[in-house]
MARBA-3410 file (N, C-alpha, C, O; in Angstrom, 1 decimal):
245
90.6,106.5,107.5,91.5,106.8,106.7,90.8,108.5,106.9,89.6,108.7,106.9 ~ 91.9,109.5,107.1,91.1,111.0,107.0,91.9,111.6,105.8,93.1,111.7,105.5 ~ 91.1,111.9,105.4,91.4,112.6,103.7,90.5,113.4,103.9,89.4,113.0,104.0 ~ 90.9,114.9,103.9,90.3,116.4,103.8,90.3,116.9,102.4,91.3,117.0,101.7 ~ 89.0,117.2,102.1,89.2,117.6,100.7,88.5,118.9,100.8,87.3,119.1,100.8
89.6,120.2,100.7,88.8,121.3,100.7,88.8,122.3,99.3,89.3,123.4,99.2 ~ 88.2,121.7,98.6,88.4,122.1,97.1,87.2,123.7,97.2,87.7,124.8,96.8 ~ 86.0,123.6,97.6,85.3,124.5,98.1,86.1,126.0,98.5,85.9,127.1,98.0 ~ 87.1,125.7,99.5,87.9,126.8,100.7,88.8,127.2,99.3,88.5,128.3,98.9 ~ 89.7,126.4,98.6,90.5,126.8,98.1,90.6,127.1,96.6,91.6,127.7,96.0
89.4,126.5,96.0,88.9,126.6,94.7,89.7,125.9,93.7,89.0,125.0,93.1 ~ 91.0,126.0,93.2,91.2,125.2,92.0,92.4,124.1,93.0,93.1,123.3,92.3 ~ 92.5,124.2,94.3,93.3,123.1,94.9,92.6,121.9,95.6,91.5,122.1,95.9 ~ 93.4,120.6,95.9,92.5,119.8,96.7,93.6,119.7,97.7,94.7,120.1,97.4 ~ 93.4,119.2,99.0,94.2,118.8,100.1,93.6,117.7,100.9,92.5,117.7,101.4
94.6,116.8,100.9,94.0,115.6,101.7,95.2,115.1,102.4,96.3,115.0,101.8 ~ 94.9,114.6,103.9,96.3,114.1,104.5,95.8,113.2,105.1,94.7,113.4,105.5 ~ 96.5,112.1,105.5,96.5,110.8,106.4,96.6,111.4,107.9,97.6,112.0,108.2 ~ 95.7,111.3,108.7,95.9,111.0,110.2,96.4,109.4,110.7,96.1,108.3,110.2 ~ 97.4,109.8,112.0,97.6,108.8,112.2,96.5,107.3,113.2,96.2,107.4,114.4
96.3,106.3,112.4,95.4,105.7,112.9,94.9,105.5,114.8,95.4,104.9,115.7 ~ 94.0,106.2,114.8,93.8,105.8,116.4,93.6,104.5,116.9,93.7,104.6,118.2 ~ 93.4,103.5,116.5,94.0,101.9,117.4,94.2,101.0,116.1,93.7,101.2,115.0 ~ 95.0,100.2,116.6,94.9,98.9,115.8,93.6,97.6,115.2,93.1,96.8,116.0 ~ 93.4,97.5,114.2,92.0,96.5,114.4,92.5,95.0,113.6,93.6,95.0,113.2
91.9,94.2,113.5,92.1,92.9,113.4,92.5,93.0,111.7,92.1,93.7,110.8 ~ 93.3,92.0,112.1,94.1,91.9,110.4,93.6,90.8,109.9,93.9,89.7,110.4 ~ 92.7,90.9,108.6,91.9,89.8,108.0,92.3,89.9,106.8,92.3,91.0,106.3 ~ 92.9,88.7,105.9,93.1,89.1,104.5,92.2,88.8,103.8,91.6,87.8,104.2 ~ 91.6,89.5,102.3,91.1,89.6,101.4,90.9,88.4,101.0,91.7,87.6,101.3
89.7,87.9,100.1,89.6,86.7,99.1,91.0,86.4,98.6,91.6,85.3,98.5 ~ 91.4,87.5,98.2,92.8,87.1,97.3,94.0,86.6,98.3,95.1,86.4,97.7 ~ 93.8,86.5,99.4,94.8,85.5,100.1,96.3,86.5,100.7,96.8,87.4,100.0 ~ 96.6,86.4,101.4,97.9,86.9,102.2,99.1,86.4,101.3,99.1,85.2,101.1 ~ 100.2,87.1,100.6,101.4,86.8,100.0,102.5,86.4,101.0,102.8,86.7,102.1
102.9,85.4,99.9,103.7,84.4,101.3,104.8,84.2,100.6,105.0,83.0,100.5 ~ 105.9,85.2,99.8,107.1,85.0,99.1,108.4,84.3,99.6,109.1,84.7,100.6 ~ 108.7,83.2,98.8,109.5,82.3,99.0,110.9,83.1,99.3,111.7,82.4,99.7 ~ 111.1,84.0,99.1,112.7,84.9,99.5,112.5,85.5,100.9,113.4,86.0,101.5 ~ 110.9,85.6,101.3,110.3,86.3,102.8,110.5,87.4,102.6,110.6,88.2,103.6
110.7,87.9,101.1,110.6,89.7,101.0,109.7,89.9,100.1,109.2,88.9,99.6 ~ 109.3,91.2,99.8,108.2,91.3,98.4,109.3,92.3,97.1,110.1,93.1,97.3 ~ 108.6,91.6,96.0,109.6,92.3,94.8,109.1,94.0,94.7,108.1,94.5,95.1 ~ 110.0,94.5,94.2,109.8,95.9,93.9,109.8,95.9,91.8,109.8,97.0,91.2 ~ 109.9,94.6,91.1,109.7,94.5,89.9,109.2,95.6,89.0,108.1,95.9,89.5
109.3,96.1,88.2,108.4,97.3,87.5,108.5,98.5,88.2,107.9,99.4,87.6 ~ 109.1,98.9,89.1,108.5,100.2,89.8,109.9,100.9,89.3,111.0,100.3,89.1 ~ 109.7,102.3,89.4,110.3,103.0,88.9,111.8,103.5,90.6,111.6,102.8,91.6 ~ 112.3,103.9,90.6,113.2,104.9,91.7,112.1,104.9,92.7,111.0,105.1,92.1 ~ 112.0,104.7,94.0,111.7,105.6,95.2,112.1,107.4,95.2,113.2,107.9,95.3
111.0,108.0,95.2,111.4,109.4,96.0,111.5,109.6,97.4,110.8,108.9,98.1 ~ 112.2,110.4,97.8,112.0,110.7,99.1,111.0,111.5,99.7,110.7,112.3,98.9 ~ 110.5,111.6,100.6,109.4,112.1,101.6,110.0,113.2,102.3,111.2,113.3,102.6 ~ 108.9,114.2,102.6,109.0,115.4,103.2,108.1,115.9,103.2,107.3,115.6,102.3 ~ 107.7,117.1,104.3,106.6,117.5,104.3,105.8,117.4,105.4,106.5,117.0,106.3
104.7,117.5,105.7,103.8,116.8,107.0,101.9,117.7,106.7,101.6,118.5,105.9 ~ 101.3,117.0,107.7,100.1,117.3,107.1,99.6,116.7,105.5,99.6,115.6,105.0 ~ 99.2,118.1,105.0,98.5,118.5,103.6,99.4,118.1,102.7,99.3,117.3,101.8 ~ 100.4,118.9,103.1,101.4,118.7,102.4,102.8,118.0,102.3,103.9,118.3,101.9 ~ 102.2,116.7,103.1,103.4,116.0,103.0,103.5,115.0,101.6,102.7,114.4,100.9
104.5,115.0,101.5,104.8,114.6,99.7,105.7,113.0,100.1,106.8,112.9,100.7 ~ 104.9,112.0,99.6,105.4,110.8,100.0,106.3,110.3,98.6,106.8,111.1,97.8 ~ 106.4,108.7,98.5,106.9,108.3,97.3,106.0,108.7,95.8,104.8,108.4,95.9 ~ 106.3,109.2,95.0,105.6,109.3,94.0,106.6,108.7,92.3,106.3,109.2,91.2 ~ 107.2,108.1,92.5,108.3,107.4,91.7,108.9,108.5,90.8,108.6,109.7,90.6
110.1,107.5,90.2,111.2,108.6,89.3,111.5,107.4,88.2,112.3,106.4,88.3 ~ 110.5,107.8,87.0,109.5,108.8,86.9,108.6,108.9,87.4,108.2,107.8,87.9 ~ 107.8,110.0,87.5,106.8,110.0,88.0,105.5,109.0,87.6,105.3,108.8,86.4 ~ 104.8,108.4,88.6,104.0,107.3,88.5,104.2,106.2,88.3,103.3,105.4,88.1 ~ 105.5,105.8,88.5,106.3,104.7,88.0,106.2,103.6,89.6,106.7,102.5,89.9
105.2,104.5,90.3,105.1,103.8,92.0,104.0,103.0,91.9,103.6,102.4,92.9 ~ 103.5,102.9,91.1,102.0,102.6,90.8,101.8,101.6,89.3,101.8,102.3,88.3 ~ 101.8,100.2,88.8,102.0,99.6,88.2,101.2,98.5,87.9,101.0,97.7,88.8 ~ 100.7,98.2,86.8,99.6,96.9,86.8,100.4,95.6,86.8,101.6,95.5,86.7 ~ 99.6,94.7,87.0,100.3,93.3,87.2,99.6,92.4,86.8,98.6,92.8,86.2
99.7,90.8,87.1,99.0,89.7,86.5,98.5,89.4,87.5,98.9,89.9,88.5 ~ 97.6,88.7,87.6,97.2,87.7,88.6,98.3,86.6,89.7,98.4,86.2,90.9 ~ 99.1,86.3,88.5,100.0,85.2,88.5,101.1,86.0,89.6,101.7,85.4,90.5 ~ 101.0,87.3,89.3,102.2,87.6,90.0,101.5,88.6,91.7,102.3,89.1,92.5 ~ 100.6,88.6,91.8,99.8,89.3,93.3,100.8,88.9,94.4,101.4,89.7,95.0
100.8,87.8,94.6,101.8,86.9,95.8,102.9,87.8,95.8,103.3,88.3,96.9 ~ 103.5,88.1,94.8,105.2,88.9,95.1,104.4,90.3,95.7,105.2,90.6,96.6 ~ 103.7,91.0,95.7,103.7,92.3,95.7,103.2,92.7,97.1,102.5,92.0,97.8 ~ 103.6,93.9,97.6,103.2,93.8,99.2,101.9,94.7,99.0,101.1,94.6,100.0 ~ 101.5,95.4,98.2,100.3,96.3,98.5,99.9,96.4,96.8,100.7,96.8,95.9
98.4,95.8,96.7,98.2,95.1,95.3,96.5,95.5,95.6,95.9,95.2,96.7 ~ 96.0,96.1,94.6,94.6,96.1,94.8,93.9,95.6,93.3,94.3,96.0,92.2 ~ 92.7,94.7,93.7,91.9,94.0,92.1,91.1,95.1,92.2,90.9,95.7,93.2 ~ 90.7,95.2,91.1,89.4,95.8,90.4,88.8,95.1,89.7,89.2,94.5,88.7 ~ 87.6,95.0,90.1,86.2,94.4,88.8,85.3,95.2,89.2,85.4,96.1,89.9
83.9,94.8,88.4,82.6,95.5,88.4,81.8,95.2,88.8,81.9,94.0,89.1 ~ 80.5,95.7,88.9,78.9,95.6,88.3,78.6,96.2,87.5,77.4,96.3,87.3 ~ 79.7,96.9,86.5,79.2,97.3,85.2,78.7,96.6,84.0,79.3,95.5,83.7 ~ 77.8,96.9,83.3,77.3,96.4,82.3,77.8,96.9,80.7,77.5,96.4,79.6 ~ 78.9,97.9,81.0,79.7,98.4,79.9,81.0,98.4,80.5,81.2,97.9,81.6
82.1,98.9,79.4,83.2,99.4,79.8,83.5,100.6,80.5,82.6,101.4,80.6 ~ 84.6,100.8,81.1,84.8,101.6,82.2,86.2,101.6,81.9,87.0,100.7,81.5 ~ 86.2,103.9,82.2,87.6,103.6,82.2,88.4,103.9,83.9,87.5,104.2,84.7 ~ 89.4,103.8,84.2,89.7,103.5,85.7,91.0,104.6,85.2,91.7,104.5,84.2 ~ 91.1,105.6,86.4,92.3,106.5,86.0,93.0,106.6,87.7,92.3,106.9,88.7
94.5,106.0,87.6,95.0,106.5,89.2,95.8,107.3,89.1,96.6,107.2,88.1 ~ 96.0,108.4,90.0,96.9,109.2,90.0,97.3,109.5,91.9,96.6,109.3,92.9 ~ 99.0,110.1,91.8,99.5,110.2,93.1,98.8,111.6,93.7,98.3,112.5,93.2 ~ 99.0,111.3,94.6,98.5,112.9,95.4,99.1,113.9,95.3,98.6,114.9,95.6 ~ 100.6,113.9,94.9,101.4,115.1,94.6,101.5,114.7,93.1,101.8,113.6,92.6
101.2,115.7,92.5,101.0,115.8,90.7,102.6,115.5,90.3,103.4,115.2,91.1 ~ 102.7,115.6,88.8,104.1,115.8,88.1,105.2,116.7,88.8,106.3,116.2,89.1 ~ 104.9,117.9,89.0,105.2,119.4,89.1,105.6,119.3,90.4,106.3,120.3,90.7 ~ 105.2,118.3,91.5,105.3,118.8,93.0,104.5,119.2,93.6,104.9,119.3,94.8 ~ 103.2,119.6,93.2,102.0,120.0,93.5,101.2,119.5,94.0,101.1,118.4,93.6
100.3,119.7,95.1,99.0,118.8,95.5,98.1,118.7,94.3,97.0,118.9,94.6 ~ 98.5,118.3,93.0,97.3,118.5,91.9,97.4,116.8,91.0,97.0,116.5,89.9 ~ 97.8,116.2,91.8,97.4,114.7,91.0,96.2,114.6,90.1,96.0,114.2,89.0 ~ 95.5,115.1,91.1,94.4,114.6,90.4,93.5,115.7,89.7,92.2,115.8,89.7 ~ 94.3,116.5,89.0,93.7,117.5,87.7,94.1,116.9,86.8,95.1,117.5,86.3
93.7,115.7,86.3,94.0,115.3,85.1,95.3,114.3,84.9,95.7,113.7,83.9 ~ 95.7,114.4,85.9,97.2,113.2,85.8,96.8,112.0,85.9,95.6,111.7,86.4 ~ 97.7,111.0,85.5,97.3,109.7,85.4,98.5,108.9,85.4,99.1,108.7,84.4 ~ 98.9,108.5,86.7,100.0,107.0,86.7,100.2,106.1,85.9,101.2,105.8,85.4 ~ 99.0,105.6,85.9,98.0,104.2,85.6,96.5,104.5,85.2,95.6,105.0,86.0
96.3,103.9,83.6,94.9,104.0,83.2,94.4,102.9,82.7,95.3,102.4,82.1 ~ 93.5,102.3,82.6,93.2,101.2,82.1,91.4,101.0,81.8,90.5,101.6,82.3 ~ 91.3,100.1,81.1,89.7,100.1,80.7,89.4,98.8,81.6,90.3,98.2,82.1 ~ 87.8,98.5,81.8,87.7,97.4,83.0,86.5,96.9,82.1,85.5,97.5,82.5 ~ 86.2,96.0,81.1,84.8,95.5,80.8,83.9,94.8,81.8,84.5,94.4,82.8
82.7,94.5,81.7,82.2,93.7,82.1,82.5,92.6,82.4,82.5,91.7,81.6 ~ 82.8,92.1,84.1,83.5,91.0,84.2,85.1,90.4,84.5,85.7,89.4,85.0 ~ 85.4,91.6,83.8,86.8,91.8,83.7,87.7,92.0,85.0,87.4,93.0,85.6 ~ 88.8,91.4,85.5,89.6,91.7,86.4,91.2,92.4,86.6,91.9,91.6,86.0 ~ 91.9,93.2,87.0,92.6,93.9,86.8,93.2,94.2,88.2,92.5,94.3,89.2
94.5,94.2,88.3,95.5,94.0,89.5,96.5,94.9,89.3,97.2,94.7,88.3 ~ 96.7,96.1,90.3,97.9,96.7,90.1,98.7,97.1,91.4,98.2,98.1,92.0 ~ 99.4,96.8,91.6,100.6,97.2,93.0,101.3,98.5,93.3,101.7,99.2,92.4 ~ 101.4,98.5,94.4,101.5,99.9,94.6,102.9,100.1,95.4,102.9,99.2,96.1 ~ 103.9,100.9,95.5,105.2,100.5,95.8,105.1,101.4,97.4,104.2,102.2,97.6
106.1,101.0,98.4,105.9,101.4,99.3,105.8,103.1,99.9,106.7,103.9,99.6 ~ 105.1,103.5,100.4,104.8,105.3,100.9,104.0,105.5,99.7,104.8,106.2,99.0 ~ 103.1,105.4,99.1,102.3,105.6,98.2,101.0,106.6,98.3,100.5,106.5,99.5 ~ 100.7,106.9,98.0,99.2,108.3,98.4,98.6,108.6,97.0,99.2,108.7,96.0 ~ 97.3,108.6,97.1,96.7,108.8,95.8,95.0,108.3,95.8,94.3,108.1,96.8
94.8,108.2,94.8,93.5,108.2,94.3,93.3,107.3,93.3,94.1,106.7,92.6 ~ 91.8,106.9,93.2,91.6,106.2,91.6,90.1,107.0,91.6,89.4,107.2,92.6 ~ 89.8,107.3,90.1,88.2,107.1,89.7,88.1,106.4,88.8,89.1,106.0,88.2 ~ 86.7,106.1,88.5,86.3,105.4,87.3,84.7,105.9,86.8,83.9,106.5,87.5 ~ 84.5,105.6,85.5,83.3,106.1,84.7,83.2,105.6,83.7,84.3,105.6,83.0
82.3,105.1,83.2,82.0,104.6,81.8,82.5,105.0,80.2,81.6,105.8,79.9 ~ 83.1,105.0,79.3,83.2,105.5,78.3,84.7,105.3,78.6,85.3,104.4,79.1 ~ 85.2,106.6,77.8,86.8,106.9,77.6,87.4,108.1,78.2,88.5,108.7,77.8 ~ 86.5,108.3,79.2,87.0,109.9,79.8,86.4,110.5,81.1,85.3,111.0,80.8 ~ 86.6,110.6,82.3,86.3,110.8,83.8,85.9,112.2,83.5,86.5,113.0,82.7
84.7,112.4,84.3,84.1,113.9,84.5,85.0,114.1,84.9,85.8,113.3,85.4 ~ 85.0,115.7,85.0,85.8,117.0,85.5,85.0,118.2,86.0,84.1,118.7,85.4 ~ 85.5,118.6,87.3,84.4,119.5,87.6,85.1,121.2,87.5,86.2,121.4,86.9 ~ 84.6,121.9,87.9,84.9,123.5,87.3,86.2,123.7,87.0,86.6,124.2,85.9 ~ 87.2,123.5,88.0,88.1,123.6,87.9,89.2,122.6,87.7,90.4,122.7,88.0
88.7,121.7,87.0,89.5,120.4,86.1,89.7,119.3,86.9,90.4,118.5,86.3 ~ 89.4,119.0,88.0,89.7,117.9,88.8,88.7,116.7,88.8,87.5,116.9,88.9 ~ 89.0,115.5,88.7,88.3,114.5,88.6,87.1,114.8,89.6,87.2,115.2,90.7 ~ 85.8,114.4,88.8,84.5,114.6,90.0,83.8,113.1,89.8,82.5,113.1,90.0 ~ 84.2,112.4,89.7,83.2,111.0,89.7,83.8,110.5,91.1,84.6,111.2,91.7
83.3,109.3,91.6,83.8,109.0,93.0,84.8,108.8,92.9,85.3,108.4,91.8 ~ 85.7,108.9,94.2,87.0,108.7,94.4,87.6,107.3,95.4,87.2,107.4,96.5 ~ 88.1,106.7,95.2,88.5,105.7,96.1,90.2,106.4,96.6,91.2,106.7,95.9 ~ 90.1,106.5,97.6,91.8,107.0,97.9,92.4,106.0,98.8,91.8,105.1,99.5 ~ 94.0,106.3,98.8,94.6,105.1,99.2,95.8,106.2,100.3,96.0,107.4,100.3
96.4,104.9,101.3,97.8,105.5,101.7,98.3,104.2,101.4,97.4,103.5,101.1 ~ 99.6,103.6,101.3,100.1,102.0,101.4,101.7,102.6,101.9,102.5,103.3,101.4 ~ 101.6,101.9,103.3,103.0,101.5,104.2,103.5,103.3,103.9,104.3,103.7,103.1 ~ 102.6,104.3,104.9,103.2,105.5,104.8,104.0,105.5,105.9,103.8,104.9,107.0 ~ 105.2,106.3,105.6,106.2,106.5,106.6,105.6,107.2,107.9,105.4,106.6,109.0
105.2,108.8,107.4,105.0,109.4,108.2,104.1,108.7,109.3,104.2,109.1,110.4 ~ 103.3,107.8,109.2,102.5,107.1,109.8,102.6,105.7,110.4,101.6,104.9,110.7 ~ 103.8,105.5,110.4,104.8,104.4,110.9,104.4,103.3,109.8,104.5,102.3,110.5 ~ 104.1,103.1,108.9,103.9,102.2,107.9,102.5,101.7,108.1,102.2,100.6,107.5 ~ 101.6,102.3,108.7,100.2,102.0,108.5,99.6,102.2,107.2,99.4,103.4,107.1
99.3,101.6,106.3,98.0,101.9,105.3,96.6,102.1,105.5,96.1,101.4,106.4 ~ 95.7,103.1,104.8,94.6,103.2,105.0,94.0,103.2,103.3,94.6,102.8,102.3 ~ 92.8,103.6,103.4,91.7,103.6,102.0,90.2,104.3,102.4,89.9,104.3,103.6 ~ 89.7,104.7,101.8,87.8,105.2,101.5,87.6,105.5,100.5,88.4,105.8,99.7 ~ 86.2,105.6,100.4,85.3,105.6,99.3,84.9,107.1,99.6,84.5,107.5,100.7
85.0,107.8,98.7,84.4,109.5,98.8,84.3,110.0,97.5,85.1,110.1,96.6 ~ 82.4,110.6,97.7,81.8,111.2,97.1,81.9,112.7,97.4,80.9,113.3,97.1 ~ 82.8,113.2,97.9,83.0,114.9,98.1,83.0,115.5,96.5,82.1,116.1,96.0 ~ 83.9,115.0,96.2,84.3,115.5,94.3,83.0,115.6,93.4,82.7,116.6,92.8 ~ 82.3,114.6,93.5,81.4,114.8,92.8,80.6,115.4,93.4,80.9,116.6,93.0
79.5,115.6,94.5,79.3,116.4,95.6,79.1,117.8,95.3,78.1,118.4,95.1 ~ 80.7,118.3,95.5,81.1,119.5,95.1,80.2,120.0,94.0,79.4,120.9,94.0 ~ 80.8,119.0,92.6,81.1,119.4,91.3,79.1,119.3,90.8,78.6,119.8,89.7 ~ 78.6,118.7,91.7,76.9,118.4,91.1,76.8,117.7,90.4,75.9,118.0,89.6 ~ 77.7,116.3,90.1,77.8,115.6,89.4,76.9,114.0,90.1,76.3,113.8,91.1
77.1,113.2,88.9,76.5,112.3,89.4,77.6,111.3,90.5,78.8,111.1,90.3 ~ 76.7,110.9,91.5,78.0,109.7,92.5,77.7,108.7,91.7,76.5,108.5,91.4 ~ 78.6,107.9,91.4,78.8,106.8,91.0,79.2,105.6,92.5,79.9,106.0,93.5 ~ 78.6,104.3,92.5,78.7,103.3,93.2,80.2,102.9,93.3,80.9,102.8,92.3 ~ 80.6,102.5,94.4,81.9,102.5,94.8,82.3,101.6,95.9,81.9,102.1,96.9
83.1,100.2,96.2,83.4,99.5,97.2,84.7,99.1,97.4,85.3,98.4,96.5 ~ 85.4,99.4,98.5,86.6,99.1,98.4,86.8,98.2,99.9,86.3,98.6,101.0 ~ 87.4,97.1,99.8,87.3,96.2,101.5,89.0,95.2,101.0,89.5,94.6,100.1 ~ 89.3,95.7,102.3,90.6,94.9,102.4,90.8,94.7,104.1,90.5,95.6,104.9 ~ 91.2,93.9,104.4,91.7,93.4,105.9,90.9,92.9,106.8,91.2,92.3,107.9
89.5,93.1,106.3,88.2,93.2,107.1,87.3,94.0,107.3,86.2,93.8,107.9 ~ 87.8,95.2,106.5,87.2,96.6,106.7,86.8,97.1,105.4,87.6,96.8,104.4 ~ 85.8,97.6,105.2,84.8,97.8,104.0,84.9,99.5,103.8,85.0,100.3,104.7 ~ 84.8,99.6,102.7,84.3,101.3,102.3,82.9,101.4,101.3,82.9,100.7,100.3 ~ 82.1,102.1,101.6,81.5,102.0,100.0,80.4,103.0,99.9,80.2,103.6,101.0
79.8,103.3,99.0,78.8,104.0,98.4,78.2,103.7,97.1,78.9,103.3,96.2 ~ 76.9,103.9,97.1,75.7,103.4,96.1,75.4,104.4,95.9,75.4,105.4,96.6 ~ 75.0,104.2,94.7,74.0,105.9,93.8,72.6,105.8,94.4,71.9,106.7,94.2 ~ 72.2,104.7,95.3,70.6,105.2,95.8,70.9,105.7,97.0,70.0,105.5,97.9 ~ 72.2,106.4,97.3,72.5,107.0,98.7,72.6,106.0,100.1,72.2,106.3,101.2
73.3,105.0,99.8,73.8,104.2,100.8,75.2,104.5,101.0,76.2,104.4,100.2 ~ 75.3,104.9,102.3,76.9,105.1,102.5,77.3,104.8,103.8,76.9,105.4,104.8 ~ 78.1,103.4,103.7,78.9,102.5,104.4,80.3,103.2,104.6,81.2,102.8,103.9 ~ 80.7,104.4,105.7,82.2,103.9,106.7,82.7,104.8,105.1,83.7,104.4,104.6 ~ 82.2,105.9,104.5,82.5,106.4,103.2,82.6,108.2,103.4,81.8,108.8,104.0
83.1,108.4,103.2,83.4,110.3,102.7,82.2,110.7,102.0,81.9,110.2,100.9 ~ 81.5,111.7,102.6,80.3,112.5,101.9,80.8,114.0,101.8,82.0,114.1,102.1 ~ 80.1,114.9,101.6,80.5,116.6,101.8,80.4,117.1,103.2,81.0,117.8,104.0 ~ 79.3,116.4,103.2,79.4,117.0,105.0,80.0,116.2,106.2,79.7,116.2,107.4 ~ 80.7,115.5,105.5,82.1,114.6,105.9,83.4,114.9,106.2,84.2,114.4,106.9
83.7,116.3,105.0,85.1,116.7,104.6,85.8,116.8,105.7,86.8,116.1,105.6 ~ 85.6,117.4,106.7,86.5,117.7,107.9,86.8,116.5,108.9,87.5,116.7,109.9 ~ 86.3,115.2,108.5,86.1,114.4,110.2,87.4,113.6,109.4,87.6,113.9,108.2 ~ 88.2,112.8,109.9,88.9,112.3,110.6,88.3,111.1,110.7,87.1,111.1,110.9 ~ 89.1,109.4,110.6,89.0,108.2,110.4,88.0,107.1,110.1,87.6,106.0,110.6
87.5,108.2,108.5,86.6,107.4,108.1,87.3,106.2,106.9,88.4,106.4,106.5 ~ 86.7,105.1,106.6,87.6,104.3,105.5,88.2,103.5,106.6,88.2,103.9,107.8 ~ 88.8,102.3,106.0,89.9,101.4,106.6,91.3,101.8,106.9,92.0,102.5,106.2 ~ 91.7,101.4,108.1,93.0,101.9,108.7,93.7,100.2,109.2,93.2,99.3,110.0 ~ 94.8,100.4,108.5,95.3,99.1,108.3,96.7,98.8,109.2,97.6,99.3,108.5
97.2,98.5,110.1,98.5,98.4,110.9,99.7,97.6,109.7,99.4,96.8,108.8 ~ 100.8,98.1,110.1,101.6,97.8,108.7,101.9,96.8,108.4,102.5,96.4,109.3 ~ 101.9,96.0,107.6,102.3,94.7,106.4,101.5,94.6,104.9,101.1,95.6,104.3 ~ 101.5,93.8,104.7,100.7,93.6,103.5,99.4,94.1,103.7,98.7,94.3,104.7 ~ 99.2,94.3,102.2,97.4,94.7,101.8,97.0,94.6,101.0,97.5,95.3,100.1
95.8,93.6,100.8,95.4,93.3,99.7,93.5,94.2,99.8,92.6,94.1,100.6 ~ 93.9,95.1,98.5,92.5,95.7,98.3,91.8,95.2,97.0,92.3,95.1,95.9 ~ 90.2,94.9,97.5,89.3,94.6,96.4,88.5,96.1,96.1,88.0,96.9,96.8 ~ 88.6,96.0,95.1,87.7,97.3,94.7,86.6,96.6,93.1,86.8,96.0,92.1 ~ 85.3,97.2,93.8,84.5,97.1,92.9,83.9,98.5,92.5,83.5,99.3,93.3
83.8,98.7,90.9,83.2,99.7,90.5,81.9,100.1,90.3,81.3,99.3,91.0 ~ 81.3,100.8,89.7,79.6,100.6,89.5,78.9,99.8,90.8,77.9,99.2,90.7 ~ 79.4,99.9,91.7,78.9,99.1,93.0,77.3,99.5,93.4,77.0,100.7,93.5 ~ 76.6,98.8,93.4,75.0,98.7,93.5,74.8,98.7,94.6,74.2,99.6,95.2 ~ 75.2,97.2,95.3,74.7,96.9,96.8,75.5,95.5,97.1,75.4,94.9,98.2
END
């Protein structure tokens, strides 16, 4: 997945866009399993109305939900199989962490979703698991930190380690993607928290000790293709916060 972050160049703005996946890769379910709805289709229960997409590249606007943020909802474990795109959040944390998820495009239509906005936030206690569903053509990111607030950079952007995602991208012919990124934390000179994301046989991770696997660091900001690139179809991601190894 290509997510270019140019905060150093633009000052207060951050641009990231998905590149078309270079090749198809094997499709393997995660431990959550692949859903098989009895009706043959997936539910949209709980989501708001879908918004139309427009633009291209960095300025591409996908589905942000109407009202804004209603394209990202928390669901129960029992309902996981009913939704096409789901992320399971757990952690190696020994204290409660805050998780904040946002759309790439903010509530006013600007590329500022990560500047203090939240489509969904929740606390994750040690040993706890939370499940989040995403609607079609949703692009955005999430971050996590101990306590009840996320660290911010000089211009107000969330500056802990990011997870980034694109589910069922219309501009990329239904492909999905994800990656872990330390770019914002490094540019802000702040702590890089560990995070690991796996889905369909692919993983992206960063550990506090400097271990980087298929993930973005500041020196990779201009590169593409890092992270998971998933062909059209259901996606189940497993997210581990405070990842050590």
